[in-house]
N, C-alpha and C positions, 0 to 999 in steps of 0.2 A: 556246525552252527545251526542248521535247519534240519538236521536229521540224517538218515543214512543215504548214501549215494550209490548209484549204479551206472557205471560207464558203459555205453553201448555205441560203438562206432563214432558218429559225429555229434551225438546228443548225450548230454548228461541228465539223468533223471534224479531229482532230489525230492524226497518226501518232506513236505513242509509241515503238515499235520497228518493225522491218520487218513490215508487214502486220498490225499490231495497232493499233487505233484507239480513241480516246476520242471519243464522240459527245456533245457538250455543248450543251444549249439555251443560246442567247445571252442570253435574258432571265433575270431572277431573280425569285423570289417563289413564291407558292403554285402548285404543279403543274409548275413548270419543273424537270425532272429530267434525269439523264444516262444514257446507254447506252454500250455498248461493242461493238466488232466485231473478231473474230479471223478472219483470212483466210489460213489455212494450207492444207495438203492437204485438210483438212476445215474448214468455216467455222462460226462461232458468232456469233449476235447475243445480246447480254446486255441484256434489257429492251426494251420496245417503245413506251414513252412513253404520253402521256395521251389522244391522240385519233387519228383516222384520218389527218388531215393530217400530223401529226408522224411517224406510222408510215410513211406513204408517202414522206416525205423520207428516212427511214432505208432503206426498201426501194430507193429510187432509188440511194442511195449503195452499198448492198450489190450491186445489179445492175451497177453500174459497175465492180465489182471481181471479181465471180464470177458464173458462170451457174448456180450451185447453192448455195443456203444449206442446210447440213446440220442445224443445230440452232438453236433459240431457247431461252434460259433466262430465267425470271422469278425475280428475287431475293426477292420477297415478293408480297403480294396487292394492295397499294394500286393504285388506278386509274392513277396517274401513271407506273407502270412496266409495266402489263399491259393497259390498255384499247386499246392498239394491236395486240393479238394477232390480231384478226380479219384484219388485212392479211397475216398469216403463218399462217393457220389450216390450210393444207395441209402445213405443216412439222411436224417433231417439236418439241414444246414441253415443256420440262422445268421442274419446280418442286417445292418441298417439298410433302409430302402435305397440310399444313394449308391450303394455298391453296384446295383443293377445297371447303372449308367456309367459310373466312374471307372469301372474295370477296364473300359476301352482306352484309358489313358496310358496303359502299359501293355506292351505286346511282346510275348515270349519269342515270336518269330524274329523281331528286331534284335533282341539280345543274342539269339542263336546265330544270326547272320553276323553280328558284330564280332562274336568269338571266332567264327570261321574266317572272317576277313583278317582279323589279327593274326591268325595262324598262317594263312596262305598269302595274303597281300598286305602286310602291316604298313607299307608306305602309303596306303590309301587313307589311313587314319591319323588323326592328330594325337598329341601326347595324352590328353585326357581320355580319349576314346580307347587308346591302348591301355591306359591305366585301368579303366573300367573293365575292359575285356579280360585283363589279367586277374582282376579281383573276382570276376564271374566264372573263371575257369573251373572251379570245383563243382559248379552246378550244371545240370543237364536240362536244357530247355528244348531239346529236339522233339520231345514227346509230350509236351504240355497240352492238355485239353482243358480249356477254361470251364469250370463247373461253378455256377453261381448259387448263392443262397436260395433255397426254395421256400423259406419263411422269412419275411422281413418285418421290421418294426420301425416306428418313427421316432419316439422319444425314450421310452423305457419299456422293458419287458421283464416280468418276474416269472421265474421258473421254480416250480415246486419239485425238488428232487426226492421228495417223500421224507427224507431225514435231514434235509439241508435246503436252505433258501438260497437261490442264486438270482442276482439281478443283473440285467444288461442295461447300461445307462449310456445314452448317446450324449457325447460332450463336444462334438465337432460344431463348426469347423475349426480345426487347429492344425495338426499335422496334415490331415485330410478332411474332407467334408463329412465323412461318416464315422469318425473316430468314436469308439465305444469302449467302455470299461466293463469288465466282468467282476462283480463284487459279491463276496461271500460274507454277509454282515455278521453271521453268528461266529465265524472263525476269524474275522478281521483280516481276511486275505484278499488282496486286490490283484487281478490280472489286468494290467494297465494298457496293453497294446502299445502303440507308439505315442501315446500321450506322455509316457515316461521313458526317457533314455537315461541310462546310468553309465557314466564315463564314456559316453558316445556323444559327439556333437550332433544335436538334433537337426532335423531338416524341416523347414517351414516352406511349404509350396506356395507358388503364386495363386492368389485368389482365396487363400484361407485367412485365418484371423489370429495374429499373434496375441492380441489383447485377450481374446477369448481363451486362448491356450493358457495364458497366465492365470486368468480367472478360474479355469478348471483345475489347475494345479492347486490353487488356493482351496477350491472345493474339496479336493482329495485330502489336503492337510487339515482343514478346519471342520469339515462336515463328516467325511467318511472315517478319517483317523485310522487308517489301516496299521496293523502291526507288521505285516509282511507285504511287500510289493514285488511282483514279478514284472519287470519292465519289458517293453517290446524288444529292446536291445541292451545287452550288458548284464552284469551280475544281479542276483536277488538283492533287494535293498529295503530301506525303511524310509520314514518321513524325511530324514536328513537329506537323502539323495534327491527326493522330490523337490525339496527346497533349493538344492544346488541347481537343478534344472531351471526352476522358476527364476533364480537369481541370474543365471546365464541369459535367459530370454529377456528379462527386465533390463539388464545391463546393456545388452546388444541393442535393444530397441531404443533405450535412452540415448546412447552414444550416436546411433544412426540419426535420430531426430535432431539432436544438437548440431551435428555436422551438416545435415541436410538444410536445416533452417539457417545455418551460417553461410550457405551458398555452395556447399559441396554436393554435387548431384551425381557424380560417377560412383557407382557401387564399389568399384575396385579401389578407388582412392579412399572412400569411407572405410573400407575394411582395413586398409593399411594404417589408418589413423585410430583404430580401436585396439587398445592394449588387451590382448587375451592371454597374457602370460599365465594367468591362473587356470586356464583351460587347455593349455598346450598338451597335457597328458591325456586328454580325451581323444578317442578315436577320430581321426580325420578332422582336425580343427579347421582345415581349409574350407570346410562346408559353411563357414561363416559367410562366404560369398553368396551362397544360395539364400541364406536368411536375410542378409542385408538387401540383396536384389529384390526379394519378395516383399520385405518391409516397405521399400520405396514404392513398389507397385501398389501396395495396399494404401500407403499414404496418398498416392496420386489417384486413388480410386480407379486404377487400371486393372481390369481382369482379363489379361491376355492368356492364351494357351501357354503351357510350359515350353519355353524356348530352350531345348536341351543343348543345342550347340553353343548358345550364349552362356548358359550356366556352366557347361563343360570348360569353356575357355576361361571363365573367371576362376573356377575352382583350381584349374591347372596353374594359373598365374599366382594364385594365393599359396598353393603348395610350394612353388618355387621360391616365393617371397619368404615364407616361413623357414624354409630350408636354409636360405642364405642368412636371414636375420638372426635365427636362433641356433645356427650351426647344427641342424638336425642330421 
């Protein structure tokens, strides 16, 4: 559909248009994210994935196309898009200014310890922690060195690749505070980072803005009007899938507000009273708990640090609830 494919280990490289590639992890689930590579007169890598092994696969592909990588862009702070930065630490790395602070919210040492505990002392972990450790098993966090952007921007940055215009547009807070789009207006190609999830249940973190996220999805649809969208997670898509995500967020927010205003304050009970049958085939629909929990915090104007144990408990209970209700 989008051109020739080249399978390489855990990453599929798809040429979208001449010398512009989507780099898609073949697996799905926690941590399996997408990147992009633009190989014009100047070259750009969009995001570096979750660990050194994946980043080295990206680097091998880049090296097969060019002898010089000019820029790396991080679309936000999450580890699954920037913990591979160390493989490219000699390059110019660009990201939103908030990354320099928000990267502290995720710690590879914690995830590595979680995996080790699951292997050696699983009884010390609850079911959700065991589930997370199992999902993180393919990744190696033992040798992660955090490398941050060495050039930052605040609102928008335009890059002249000599034969192609590339814009980096800050659209957060949404999924994270620093969410940014990488937009190729001449080619109508959008590398959306985690502003767009395709067939994945999105995650809206505490302290972010679901209303702004919805507005920025409308901005993509009505202003940018891309022909091809590379989401942060999931298959390459078009406007329809951006609208699907907007509808999910709009519906979940509307249902949450209605139930909350009718006296239901517990996020778990609210989740159980939202009919998400239309979204059950999305990866990990139980993530709705994270979104409802965060929407309530936003509604109450409470900006608390992310309570991983509370979120883990709720997600685990929702997974069990969906398994029983829908015979999954």
